[in-house]
N, C-alpha and C positions, 0 to 999 in steps of 0.2 A: 532494675533495668529501666532505662529511659524509653518511653514509648513515643514514637513519631508516627503521626497519622498522615496518610497520603489520600488526598481528596481527588475527585474526578477531574477537577481543573488542573491536576498535576502539582498542586501546591502541597508542601510538606509542613505539618504543624507539630511543634514540640509541645507535648502535653505538660511537661514539667515546668517549662518556662512560659507557657501560654503565649506563644508567638510563632509566626511562620518562619521557617528556616530554608536555607538553600543547600545544595549539594556541598558547597564549600564549607558551610557551617557543620555539616555532618562529617566532612573530612577532618575538620578541627577536633570533633569529638573522638574520631578514630586516633588521631595523633596524640590526644590527651588520654587515650585508653579508657574512654567512657563507654561502657556497654550500652547499646541501644537496639531496639527492634522497630522496624518500619512495618506498619500494618495498613491494609486498606481500610479507610474510614467506614465504609459501608459493610463489607463482608468480614472484616477482621483477618483476612488472609495475610500471611507473613510475606512481605515484599522485600525483606532486608537484602537478600541476595541480589535481586534485580537492581536495587539502589546502589549497592556496593559496586556492581559491574558498571553502572552509570558513572560513578565517581572515578573509576579506573579509566573509562573512555574519556572523560573530561581531562584527566591528568595526561593521558596519551596525546590528546589534541592540543593541549595548552602549550607544551614545550617540545618542539620537534627534536631538540638535542637530548632530551631526557627520556626518550621512549624506552620502555622495558620490553614490549612485545613487538618483534619484527613481523613482517608479513609472512615469512617462512614459518616462524614459530606459531603464529595464529592458524596457519593452514594445517600444521601438524596437530594442533589441538582439535581442529574440526575433524581430522581423520580419526583421532582416538575415539570420538563419539560414534563413528561408523564401524568400529571393530566388532567382531562377533563376541569377543570377550574383552571389553575395555580394560586397559591397564589400571592399576590402582593409583592413578595419576594424582588424585587429590591428596592422599596421604604422603606420597613422595614429595610433591611440591610444598606442602605444609612443613614437613620435616626439613627439607632442604633450605627453605626460606628462613625457618627458625634458626637453623644452624648458621646460615650466612649472617643474619642480624646479630646473633650472639657473638660471632667472631668479630664483626665490625665494632660492636660495643667493647669487646675485650681489647681490640687493637687500639681504640681510642683511649681506654684506660691505661694500656701499656705505654702509649706515647707520653701520657702525663707522668708516668713513673719511669721514664727512659733511663735515668741514672742507675736504677736498681736492676733492670734486666737488659740484656743485650738483644739486638734485633734477631740474632740467630736463635736464641732461646724462644722468642715469640714465634718464629717461623716453624721451629721444631714442634712446639705445642700445637700449632694450628694444623700441621701435617698429620700429627698423631690423631687429633680429633677428627679430621677428615677421613682418615683410614677407618677409625671406629664407626663413624657414620655410615660409610659405604659398606663395610662389612655387615653391619646390622641391617641396612636397607636391603642389600642383595640377599642376605641370609634369610630374611623374613618374607621376601617377595615370592611370587609364583615362580616355579622353575628353579628354586634354590638348589645348589649343588650341581648345576648343569655345567656345560662347557665353559671354560674360562675361569672357573672358581678356583682351580688348583693352582697353587703357587703364588697367589696374590699376596699372601703374607710375606713372601720373600722379597717383594718389591718395596716394602716400606723402608 
């Protein structure tokens, strides 16, 4: 795993390449799926999460048309932190995002093989996968088996 050191002057130093890097450089590592850890140069404290959030903030501010987090969504996230028993939001968001990215990749692959599959086959497969995802997520989460769970299988 690549180690990036963050110094008091806010500069980030890539220990593998022996050079200073920017948040944009770290974004490139993420896109290239290169694992890294950002640590405080003095204490060794793991700062990776803070840096990842900084990268997201930069992305959100860079292109107003490509914003992912609306003001309402951000306000809802803040409310989750104030709940007596916070939702398992992290697991849910990770699984949902992973599913969305896998489906996007599959759709791109399907478009490349459009002669072999019809669009209806692709949509059916995606709908079935969505149903499996939601059944697993709802079935594993707190309060499983509660109101609204009955009859969901009939809607597929």
